C-alpha positions as a Python dict, from the first residue, in 0.01 Angstrom:
ca = {
    (1, 'M'): (0, 0, 0),
    (2, 'A'): (309, 214, -27),
    (3, 'S'): (298, 512, -263),
    (4, 'A'): (512, 473, -572),
    (5, 'T'): (460, 826, -700),
    (6, 'A'): (616, 1036, -420),
    (7, 'A'): (867, 1287, -545),
    (8, 'P'): (1224, 1221, -437),
    (9, 'Q'): (1331, 1401, -123),
    (10, 'P'): (1613, 1660, -158),
    (11, 'T'): (1928, 1504, -36),
    (12, 'A'): (2145, 1713, 202),
    (13, 'G'): (2481, 1787, 60),
    (14, 'T'): (2396, 1748, -312),
    (15, 'M'): (2339, 2118, -387),
    (16, 'S'): (2612, 2364, -477),
    (17, 'H'): (2682, 2670, -269),
    (18, 'R'): (2517, 2894, -527),
    (19, 'Q'): (2204, 2682, -539),
    (20, 'I'): (2172, 2681, -163),
    (21, 'M'): (2230, 3060, -135),
    (22, 'E'): (1965, 3123, -403),
    (23, 'A'): (1723, 2899, -228),
    (24, 'L'): (1793, 3054, 115),
    (25, 'S'): (1776, 3420, -3),
    (26, 'G'): (1394, 3457, 15),
    (27, 'L'): (1386, 3247, 337),
    (28, 'L'): (1652, 3471, 504),
    (29, 'L'): (1466, 3785, 396),
    (30, 'G'): (1143, 3644, 544),
    (31, 'M'): (1323, 3581, 873),
    (32, 'F'): (1458, 3930, 852),
    (33, 'V'): (1112, 4082, 823),
    (34, 'A'): (974, 3879, 1122),
    (35, 'I'): (1275, 3965, 1347),
    (36, 'L'): (1275, 4332, 1229),
    (37, 'S'): (911, 4381, 1320),
    (38, 'S'): (979, 4238, 1673),
    (39, 'T'): (1286, 4441, 1741),
    (40, 'I'): (1134, 4767, 1610),
    (41, 'V'): (848, 4717, 1867),
    (42, 'S'): (1089, 4623, 2152),
    (43, 'T'): (1246, 4974, 2152),
    (44, 'A'): (903, 5145, 2118),
    (45, 'L'): (733, 4924, 2383),
    (46, 'P'): (775, 5163, 2682),
    (47, 'R'): (615, 5445, 2477),
    (48, 'I'): (340, 5211, 2342),
    (49, 'I'): (240, 5078, 2684),
    (50, 'G'): (240, 5429, 2825),
    (51, 'D'): (13, 5560, 2551),
    (52, 'L'): (-224, 5267, 2578),
    (53, 'G'): (-249, 5296, 2954),
    (54, 'G'): (-93, 4960, 3040),
    (55, 'G'): (128, 4870, 3332),
    (56, 'Q'): (426, 4630, 3391),
    (57, 'S'): (208, 4321, 3347),
    (58, 'A'): (84, 4449, 3007),
    (59, 'Y'): (441, 4517, 2909),
    (60, 'T'): (530, 4160, 2994),
    (61, 'W'): (237, 4001, 2818),
    (62, 'V'): (282, 4195, 2498),
    (63, 'V'): (613, 3996, 2466),
    (64, 'T'): (492, 3673, 2624),
    (65, 'A'): (188, 3650, 2403),
    (66, 'T'): (403, 3635, 2087),
    (67, 'L'): (649, 3393, 2242),
    (68, 'L'): (376, 3162, 2371),
    (69, 'A'): (191, 3157, 2036),
    (70, 'M'): (525, 3087, 1862),
    (71, 'T'): (607, 2805, 2105),
    (72, 'C'): (274, 2625, 2064),
    (73, 'T'): (251, 2649, 1686),
    (74, 'T'): (611, 2568, 1591),
    (75, 'P'): (570, 2192, 1609),
    (76, 'I'): (235, 2210, 1425),
    (77, 'W'): (401, 2396, 1142),
    (78, 'G'): (671, 2121, 1143),
    (79, 'K'): (398, 1860, 1095),
    (80, 'L'): (226, 2064, 825),
    (81, 'S'): (556, 2062, 628),
    (82, 'D'): (518, 1681, 601),
    (83, 'L'): (175, 1730, 429),
    (84, 'F'): (204, 2040, 216),
    (85, 'S'): (447, 2250, 20),
    (86, 'K'): (715, 2396, 245),
    (87, 'K'): (744, 2705, 24),
    (88, 'L'): (372, 2767, 43),
    (89, 'L'): (380, 2726, 416),
    (90, 'V'): (666, 2976, 453),
    (91, 'Q'): (475, 3229, 249),
    (92, 'L'): (158, 3167, 451),
    (93, 'A'): (346, 3218, 776),
    (94, 'L'): (496, 3541, 650),
    (95, 'V'): (151, 3673, 548),
    (96, 'I'): (1, 3583, 882),
    (97, 'Y'): (281, 3761, 1064),
    (98, 'V'): (262, 4078, 853),
    (99, 'A'): (-123, 4084, 889),
    (100, 'G'): (-87, 4058, 1271),
    (101, 'S'): (168, 4342, 1263),
    (102, 'M'): (-59, 4570, 1062),
    (103, 'L'): (-359, 4499, 1285),
    (104, 'A'): (-136, 4560, 1596),
    (105, 'G'): (-73, 4908, 1461),
    (106, 'L'): (-453, 4976, 1490),
    (107, 'S'): (-466, 4869, 1859),
    (108, 'Q'): (-666, 5100, 2089),
    (109, 'S'): (-584, 4916, 2413),
    (110, 'S'): (-305, 4696, 2553),
    (111, 'G'): (-556, 4399, 2542),
    (112, 'M'): (-602, 4448, 2163),
    (113, 'L'): (-230, 4472, 2114),
    (114, 'I'): (-168, 4153, 2310),
    (115, 'G'): (-432, 3975, 2095),
    (116, 'F'): (-275, 4078, 1766),
    (117, 'R'): (66, 3986, 1907),
    (118, 'V'): (-60, 3628, 1935),
    (119, 'M'): (-141, 3639, 1559),
    (120, 'Q'): (218, 3758, 1493),
    (121, 'G'): (348, 3471, 1707),
    (122, 'I'): (166, 3213, 1494),
    (123, 'G'): (351, 3344, 1188),
    (124, 'V'): (684, 3352, 1364),
    (125, 'G'): (628, 2986, 1470),
    (126, 'G'): (600, 2893, 1105),
    (127, 'L'): (906, 3085, 998),
    (128, 'T'): (1110, 2941, 1283),
    (129, 'A'): (1012, 2584, 1231),
    (130, 'L'): (1029, 2588, 849),
    (131, 'A'): (1364, 2768, 829),
    (132, 'Q'): (1532, 2482, 1020),
    (133, 'V'): (1348, 2207, 834),
    (134, 'I'): (1440, 2356, 489),
    (135, 'M'): (1804, 2409, 586),
    (136, 'A'): (1829, 2056, 715),
    (137, 'A'): (1680, 1920, 399),
    (138, 'M'): (1924, 2097, 170),
    (139, 'I'): (2246, 2105, 370),
    (140, 'S'): (2455, 1833, 543),
    (141, 'P'): (2537, 1870, 918),
    (142, 'R'): (2903, 1941, 841),
    (143, 'E'): (2820, 2230, 607),
    (144, 'R'): (2518, 2346, 811),
    (145, 'G'): (2730, 2543, 1054),
    (146, 'R'): (2841, 2772, 776),
    (147, 'Y'): (2484, 2853, 674),
    (148, 'S'): (2355, 2878, 1035),
    (149, 'G'): (2614, 3159, 1049),
    (150, 'Y'): (2421, 3337, 773),
    (151, 'L'): (2099, 3283, 967),
    (152, 'G'): (2273, 3424, 1279),
    (153, 'A'): (2396, 3723, 1076),
    (154, 'T'): (2047, 3789, 939),
    (155, 'F'): (1915, 3769, 1295),
    (156, 'A'): (2180, 4021, 1407),
    (157, 'L'): (2125, 4261, 1125),
    (158, 'A'): (1756, 4272, 1188),
    (159, 'T'): (1813, 4307, 1563),
    (160, 'V'): (2056, 4592, 1509),
    (161, 'G'): (1840, 4770, 1249),
    (162, 'G'): (1509, 4719, 1433),
    (163, 'P'): (1574, 4930, 1749),
    (164, 'L'): (1742, 5208, 1537),
    (165, 'I'): (1458, 5228, 1288),
    (166, 'G'): (1203, 5192, 1558),
    (167, 'G'): (1359, 5463, 1766),
    (168, 'V'): (1369, 5702, 1475),
    (169, 'I'): (1003, 5626, 1388),
    (170, 'V'): (890, 5687, 1742),
    (171, 'D'): (1088, 6003, 1779),
    (172, 'T'): (976, 6146, 1447),
    (173, 'P'): (673, 6382, 1463),
    (174, 'G'): (377, 6265, 1265),
    (175, 'L'): (484, 5899, 1266),
    (176, 'G'): (471, 5772, 1624),
    (177, 'W'): (481, 5417, 1746),
    (178, 'R'): (208, 5290, 1516),
    (179, 'G'): (444, 5337, 1220),
    (180, 'C'): (671, 5070, 1364),
    (181, 'F'): (414, 4799, 1273),
    (182, 'Y'): (395, 4904, 905),
    (183, 'V'): (751, 4958, 811),
    (184, 'G'): (822, 4593, 742),
    (185, 'V'): (549, 4560, 477),
    (186, 'P'): (775, 4648, 180),
    (187, 'F'): (1038, 4392, 301),
    (188, 'A'): (756, 4132, 339),
    (189, 'I'): (638, 4186, -22),
    (190, 'A'): (993, 4144, -147),
    (191, 'A'): (1042, 3831, 63),
    (192, 'L'): (726, 3675, -88),
    (193, 'V'): (847, 3744, -444),
    (194, 'M'): (1188, 3604, -375),
    (195, 'L'): (1052, 3297, -213),
    (196, 'Q'): (833, 3233, -517),
    (197, 'K'): (1129, 3266, -747),
    (198, 'T'): (1423, 3110, -558),
    (199, 'L'): (1295, 2842, -319),
    (200, 'K'): (1247, 2525, -528),
    (201, 'L'): (1179, 2218, -320),
    (202, 'P'): (980, 1905, -422),
    (203, 'V'): (646, 1861, -243),
    (204, 'V'): (703, 1537, -44),
    (205, 'K'): (391, 1409, 132),
    (206, 'R'): (428, 1146, 407),
    (207, 'E'): (138, 904, 404),
    (208, 'G'): (-75, 888, 713),
    (209, 'V'): (55, 1203, 886),
    (210, 'K'): (-176, 1325, 1157),
    (211, 'I'): (-155, 1660, 1346),
    (212, 'D'): (-188, 1619, 1724),
    (213, 'Y'): (-422, 1911, 1793),
    (214, 'A'): (-521, 1764, 2137),
    (215, 'G'): (-158, 1750, 2254),
    (216, 'A'): (-93, 2108, 2122),
    (217, 'T'): (-400, 2247, 2300),
    (218, 'L'): (-324, 2075, 2633),
    (219, 'I'): (46, 2182, 2628),
    (220, 'S'): (-57, 2539, 2540),
    (221, 'A'): (-323, 2546, 2809),
    (222, 'G'): (-88, 2407, 3080),
    (223, 'V'): (190, 2650, 3003),
    (224, 'S'): (-51, 2945, 2979),
    (225, 'V'): (-197, 2870, 3331),
    (226, 'L'): (157, 2862, 3471),
    (227, 'L'): (251, 3199, 3313),
    (228, 'I'): (-76, 3351, 3433),
    (229, 'W'): (5, 3237, 3783),
    (230, 'V'): (355, 3379, 3779),
    (231, 'T'): (231, 3712, 3638),
    (232, 'L'): (-48, 3764, 3886),
    (233, 'A'): (102, 3614, 4204),
    (234, 'G'): (212, 3870, 4456),
    (235, 'D'): (-13, 4126, 4288),
    (236, 'Q'): (-371, 4006, 4262),
    (237, 'Y'): (-311, 3742, 4536),
    (238, 'D'): (-31, 3613, 4765),
    (239, 'W'): (219, 3361, 4643),
    (240, 'L'): (99, 3125, 4916),
    (241, 'S'): (-279, 3131, 4864),
    (242, 'W'): (-562, 2916, 4743),
    (243, 'Q'): (-541, 3082, 4405),
    (244, 'T'): (-177, 2971, 4374),
    (245, 'G'): (-270, 2620, 4463),
    (246, 'A'): (-557, 2615, 4219),
    (247, 'L'): (-361, 2745, 3922),
    (248, 'I'): (-61, 2519, 3982),
    (249, 'G'): (-291, 2224, 4034),
    (250, 'L'): (-476, 2295, 3710),
    (251, 'A'): (-145, 2341, 3521),
    (252, 'L'): (-10, 2006, 3647),
    (253, 'V'): (-332, 1828, 3547),
    (254, 'L'): (-325, 1977, 3200),
    (255, 'L'): (41, 1898, 3150),
    (256, 'A'): (6, 1544, 3290),
    (257, 'T'): (-293, 1481, 3052),
    (258, 'A'): (-75, 1625, 2765),
    (259, 'L'): (198, 1376, 2852),
    (260, 'F'): (-57, 1090, 2845),
    (261, 'V'): (-189, 1204, 2508),
    (262, 'E'): (155, 1245, 2363),
    (263, 'S'): (257, 894, 2470),
    (264, 'R'): (-34, 748, 2263),
    (265, 'A'): (-59, 987, 1973),
    (266, 'A'): (36, 852, 1629),
    (267, 'E'): (213, 1186, 1538),
    (268, 'P'): (274, 1364, 1876),
    (269, 'V'): (361, 1737, 1890),
    (270, 'I'): (658, 1647, 2099),
    (271, 'P'): (776, 1295, 2011),
    (272, 'L'): (867, 1133, 2337),
    (273, 'W'): (1105, 884, 2174),
    (274, 'L'): (1342, 1171, 2107),
    (275, 'F'): (1419, 1189, 2475),
    (276, 'R'): (1579, 840, 2476),
    (277, 'E'): (1884, 1004, 2311),
    (278, 'R'): (2115, 1179, 2561),
    (279, 'T'): (2232, 1442, 2308),
    (280, 'I'): (1880, 1549, 2245),
    (281, 'V'): (1775, 1568, 2602),
    (282, 'L'): (2078, 1777, 2697),
    (283, 'A'): (2041, 2004, 2392),
    (284, 'V'): (1677, 2053, 2472),
    (285, 'V'): (1761, 2143, 2834),
    (286, 'G'): (2031, 2377, 2714),
    (287, 'S'): (1795, 2546, 2461),
    (288, 'L'): (1528, 2589, 2731),
    (289, 'F'): (1768, 2776, 2966),
    (290, 'V'): (1923, 2975, 2675),
    (291, 'G'): (1583, 3088, 2574),
    (292, 'L'): (1494, 3174, 2933),
    (293, 'A'): (1809, 3368, 2999),
    (294, 'M'): (1823, 3545, 2664),
    (295, 'M'): (1469, 3648, 2608),
    (296, 'G'): (1377, 3686, 2966),
    (297, 'A'): (1653, 3928, 3046),
    (298, 'S'): (1728, 4108, 2714),
    (299, 'V'): (1358, 4219, 2659),
    (300, 'F'): (1387, 4453, 2950),
    (301, 'L'): (1695, 4639, 2820),
    (302, 'S'): (1470, 4900, 2653),
    (303, 'Q'): (1309, 4980, 2984),
    (304, 'Y'): (1652, 5013, 3140),
    (305, 'F'): (1788, 5258, 2889),
    (306, 'Q'): (1467, 5463, 2850),
    (307, 'I'): (1359, 5476, 3216),
    (308, 'A'): (1670, 5412, 3425),
    (309, 'R'): (1898, 5617, 3198),
    (310, 'G'): (1642, 5861, 3053),
    (311, 'K'): (1746, 5794, 2690),
    (312, 'S'): (1524, 5837, 2387),
    (313, 'P'): (1403, 5532, 2195),
    (314, 'T'): (1659, 5602, 1917),
    (315, 'V'): (1951, 5622, 2158),
    (316, 'S'): (1812, 5317, 2346),
    (317, 'G'): (1842, 5120, 2026),
    (318, 'L'): (2197, 5225, 1978),
    (319, 'M'): (2291, 5126, 2335),
    (320, 'T'): (2197, 4761, 2261),
    (321, 'M'): (2447, 4734, 1975),
    (322, 'P'): (2729, 4572, 2172),
    (323, 'M'): (2516, 4267, 2256),
    (324, 'I'): (2401, 4235, 1889),
    (325, 'L'): (2750, 4277, 1751),
    (326, 'G'): (2867, 4002, 1987),
    (327, 'L'): (2590, 3774, 1860),
    (328, 'A'): (2650, 3858, 1492),
    (329, 'I'): (3027, 3809, 1500),
    (330, 'T'): (3019, 3492, 1707),
    (331, 'S'): (2738, 3318, 1512),
    (332, 'T'): (2922, 3386, 1184),
    (333, 'V'): (3273, 3300, 1293),
    (334, 'V'): (3176, 2997, 1498),
    (335, 'G'): (2962, 2860, 1209),
    (336, 'R'): (3262, 2877, 973),
    (337, 'L'): (3492, 2716, 1231),
    (338, 'I'): (3251, 2428, 1281),
    (339, 'T'): (3225, 2378, 911),
    (340, 'A'): (3610, 2388, 880),
    (341, 'T'): (3685, 2148, 1171),
    (342, 'G'): (3365, 1940, 1221),
    (343, 'R'): (3398, 2010, 1596),
    (344, 'W'): (3124, 2191, 1783),
    (345, 'K'): (3116, 2115, 2157),
    (346, 'R'): (3404, 2347, 2240),
    (347, 'Y'): (3212, 2641, 2101),
    (348, 'L'): (2898, 2549, 2293),
    (349, 'V'): (3101, 2537, 2617),
    (350, 'M'): (3262, 2875, 2528),
    (351, 'G'): (2913, 3017, 2467),
    (352, 'G'): (2780, 2886, 2799),
    (353, 'V'): (3065, 3045, 2988),
    (354, 'S'): (3031, 3370, 2814),
    (355, 'L'): (2656, 3381, 2866),
    (356, 'T'): (2680, 3307, 3239),
    (357, 'V'): (2962, 3559, 3298),
    (358, 'G'): (2784, 3824, 3096),
    (359, 'L'): (2455, 3783, 3278),
    (360, 'S'): (2629, 3787, 3612),
    (361, 'L'): (2812, 4106, 3531),
    (362, 'M'): (2492, 4268, 3404),
    (363, 'G'): (2348, 4190, 3742),
    (364, 'T'): (2564, 4469, 3884),
    (365, 'A'): (2393, 4726, 3660),
    (366, 'R'): (2248, 5042, 3829),
    (367, 'Y'): (2114, 5362, 3688),
    (368, 'D'): (2456, 5522, 3698),
    (369, 'T'): (2679, 5230, 3588),
    (370, 'S'): (2942, 5317, 3337),
    (371, 'L'): (2808, 5269, 2982),
    (372, 'V'): (3153, 5135, 2868),
    (373, 'L'): (3126, 4854, 3129),
    (374, 'L'): (2771, 4783, 3027),
    (375, 'A'): (2884, 4757, 2663),
    (376, 'V'): (3147, 4492, 2759),
    (377, 'Y'): (2889, 4297, 2969),
    (378, 'M'): (2634, 4306, 2684),
    (379, 'F'): (2890, 4197, 2430),
    (380, 'L'): (2966, 3891, 2651),
    (381, 'V'): (2593, 3802, 2659),
    (382, 'G'): (2579, 3837, 2280),
    (383, 'V'): (2884, 3610, 2236),
    (384, 'G'): (2717, 3342, 2448),
    (385, 'V'): (2388, 3354, 2261),
    (386, 'G'): (2564, 3357, 1924),
    (387, 'A'): (2763, 3045, 2007),
    (388, 'L'): (2468, 2855, 2161),
    (389, 'Q'): (2151, 2945, 1976),
    (390, 'Q'): (2182, 2774, 1634),
    (391, 'N'): (2450, 2521, 1726),
    (392, 'L'): (2235, 2341, 1986),
    (393, 'I'): (1991, 2268, 1698),
    (394, 'L'): (2284, 2154, 1489),
    (395, 'A'): (2388, 1905, 1761),
    (396, 'V'): (2038, 1755, 1769),
    (397, 'Q'): (2004, 1739, 1386),
    (398, 'N'): (2338, 1550, 1373),
    (399, 'A'): (2204, 1292, 1617),
    (400, 'V'): (1884, 1194, 1441),
    (401, 'P'): (1816, 1020, 1106),
    (402, 'A'): (1729, 1239, 806),
    (403, 'N'): (1359, 1150, 806),
    (404, 'Q'): (1326, 1280, 1164),
    (405, 'L'): (1494, 1622, 1120),
    (406, 'G'): (1164, 1809, 1118),
    (407, 'A'): (1041, 1659, 1451),
    (408, 'A'): (1382, 1707, 1621),
    (409, 'S'): (1441, 2063, 1500),
    (410, 'S'): (1085, 2164, 1597),
    (411, 'T'): (1120, 2015, 1938),
    (412, 'V'): (1437, 2206, 2017),
    (413, 'A'): (1283, 2528, 1880),
    (414, 'F'): (970, 2454, 2089),
    (415, 'F'): (1160, 2435, 2416),
    (416, 'R'): (1372, 2733, 2334),
    (417, 'S'): (1064, 2945, 2272),
    (418, 'L'): (902, 2799, 2581),
    (419, 'G'): (1203, 2902, 2786),
    (420, 'G'): (1174, 3254, 2640),
    (421, 'A'): (803, 3276, 2727),
    (422, 'I'): (867, 3147, 3082),
    (423, 'G'): (1166, 3376, 3122),
    (424, 'V'): (982, 3688, 3019),
    (425, 'S'): (691, 3604, 3247),
    (426, 'I'): (905, 3521, 3556),
    (427, 'L'): (1147, 3804, 3523),
    (428, 'G'): (861, 4049, 3436),
    (429, 'A'): (704, 3950, 3768),
    (430, 'V'): (1040, 4004, 3943),
    (431, 'M'): (1089, 4337, 3775),
    (432, 'S'): (739, 4454, 3876),
    (433, 'H'): (786, 4365, 4245),
    (434, 'R'): (1149, 4498, 4266),
    (435, 'V'): (1044, 4838, 4123),
    (436, 'A'): (759, 4855, 4377),
    (437, 'G'): (989, 4765, 4656),
    (438, 'Y'): (1257, 5019, 4561),
    (439, 'L'): (1001, 5291, 4526),
    (440, 'G'): (867, 5202, 4869),
    (441, 'G'): (521, 5099, 4739),
    (442, 'G'): (322, 4815, 4853),
    (443, 'G'): (190, 4708, 4510),
    (444, 'S'): (349, 4543, 4217),
    (445, 'G'): (463, 4837, 4028),
    (446, 'G'): (198, 4764, 3765),
    (447, 'G'): (33, 5110, 3785),
    (448, 'G'): (192, 5227, 3459),
    (449, 'I'): (517, 5281, 3275),
    (450, 'P'): (654, 5620, 3387),
    (451, 'D'): (778, 5891, 3148),
    (452, 'V'): (1088, 6003, 3330),
    (453, 'Q'): (1135, 6302, 3092),
    (454, 'H'): (836, 6477, 3258),
    (455, 'L'): (901, 6396, 3623),
    (456, 'P'): (1040, 6655, 3867),
    (457, 'Q'): (1400, 6595, 3951),
    (458, 'P'): (1390, 6430, 4292),
    (459, 'L'): (1118, 6195, 4179),
    (460, 'R'): (1293, 6128, 3847),
    (461, 'T'): (1616, 6025, 4024),
    (462, 'A'): (1417, 5787, 4254),
    (463, 'V'): (1242, 5624, 3957),
    (464, 'E'): (1563, 5594, 3757),
    (465, 'S'): (1732, 5438, 4053),
    (466, 'A'): (1441, 5196, 4114),
    (467, 'Y'): (1432, 5074, 3752),
    (468, 'G'): (1809, 5056, 3718),
    (469, 'H'): (1839, 4839, 4032),
    (470, 'A'): (1544, 4623, 3937),
    (471, 'V'): (1683, 4549, 3589),
    (472, 'G'): (2014, 4450, 3751),
    (473, 'D'): (1821, 4211, 3978),
    (474, 'I'): (1651, 4034, 3688),
    (475, 'F'): (1991, 3977, 3527),
    (476, 'L'): (2109, 3822, 3845),
    (477, 'V'): (1802, 3595, 3846),
    (478, 'A'): (1875, 3503, 3484),
    (479, 'A'): (2247, 3419, 3546),
    (480, 'P'): (2179, 3072, 3709),
    (481, 'F'): (1989, 2976, 3396),
    (482, 'G'): (2298, 3055, 3193),
    (483, 'L'): (2496, 2833, 3416),
    (484, 'M'): (2242, 2551, 3379),
    (485, 'A'): (2282, 2582, 3004),
    (486, 'L'): (2656, 2556, 3046),
    (487, 'I'): (2623, 2244, 3259),
    (488, 'A'): (2395, 2089, 2995),
    (489, 'V'): (2644, 2141, 2710),
    (490, 'L'): (2935, 2017, 2921),
    (491, 'L'): (2749, 1682, 2959),
    (492, 'I'): (2677, 1645, 2582),
    (493, 'K'): (2886, 1376, 2410),
    (494, 'E'): (3033, 1526, 2089),
    (495, 'R'): (2978, 1336, 1764),
    (496, 'P'): (3158, 1416, 1439),
    (497, 'L'): (2935, 1607, 1202),
    (498, 'Q'): (2813, 1412, 905),
    (499, 'T'): (2926, 1503, 558),
    (500, 'G'): (2697, 1525, 249),
    (501, 'K'): (2815, 1180, 135),
    (502, 'Q'): (2738, 1024, 474),
    (503, 'V'): (2391, 1175, 473),
    (504, 'A'): (2319, 1052, 126),
    (505, 'A'): (2442, 706, 213),
    (506, 'A'): (2218, 698, 519),
    (507, 'A'): (1924, 818, 321),
    (508, 'A'): (1977, 545, 62),
    (509, 'A'): (1994, 282, 334),
    (510, 'E'): (1670, 410, 479),
    (511, 'T'): (1484, 400, 146),
    (512, 'K'): (1610, 68, 30),
    (513, 'P'): (1401, -145, 272),
    (514, 'A'): (1092, 64, 175),
    (515, 'E'): (1150, -3, -197),
    (516, 'E'): (1195, -372, -135),
    (517, 'T'): (865, -372, 60),
    (518, 'A'): (687, -190, -223),
    (519, 'R'): (805, -453, -478),
    (520, 'V'): (680, -727, -258),
}
């Protein structure tokens, strides 16, 4: 029997700008905390891994662990939002993330740090999924570009501030890298208070919702096995070996089983019906490659500036500002242009071109490349990411009915995060082997992260050159992924963005048959 007491769903496009900004304020601050904590650590990571005695593989997995946990839990958080209060879930995700950050500050080994980074990733998965679901519930597609710009600006502000704050903390005597994990706590408390006061959404429960834990577990296991294979191949065993065959075979079995489970699940983690829509397929492919190129390449910039250029963590944070400015400016400007014109494909194409060109030019980086040229190259990468990142999700949200926004948004976010995890793992392995090769060693370069400040001059130059050349190589490897993202967006068919009135009319049309059924 249909429920007659469910609260009415918020209709996109019915809230004023002031109401939307009040509702989003705590949510944006929560996103700021999560991103700030990640970017603070990114600058300090070479120092952290050095102090904990880890190598290049540990460096890679400290990042991959968070991305993988975020990837696997994002769709689960999306399903939970159909069962429980979205506000309560956002607050819970924030608490989990902050708790993981504080525990990470107590780590005594790289293994402990990786474990607590998984906990952080679970919280980030909630914030990522719920931010998109809540925005889609309140704002029509036509207006969403404008507010996606605010989300992009928040992302950029936290990304700019994180490396600078993290660098200062690491370089300040008496604080050290552990302080990086605690600095976000006051912001987190403020975010929790603001969410409680400003985010007012009705609790709408869908009847019969089931969470596909089996599918989530199988997908997580399959992807994890693949990433473990990429990380260890060429180091612990040869690329062509029985271990490679065993791991690839196991991963394929797990993923094939996951596909079988998803095709029969009542509420699958990844709804397969979404892939009948061309726009969704191409947007998912584009998001996968954007995540792979963006996260996989940019995460190693701190190593480049601190090892190949011999800069301090503080200066290293400053050096990444051109990329972040490109992202901030583009996400804000493009969001407003999309809202004003209702057209979005041209900006996705521009972003794909900029990302591909920027990554290709970054592939020429060496330890003595002009910093001015590097700034231009990084700015182009930032422009590409800023134009693509949020607007691919917007394209998908515009192509599905209102009652499927959560599933569609979570699926795109899932594949973007998956691309990031795969990218970090693949390019981390490339980085490790390239460094070993340029240094003339037979290993993988995983023996430890060097502190170039304390190396004698001839050896220091050799290490700087090796790391500079290796980072250039991984950007060259990432460039084709940018090109694949460009091809995907070129093939997307543009649809005019729906206005608030159109969304409300569609929602009324969807609920009318249900009301008639309930009366019968």
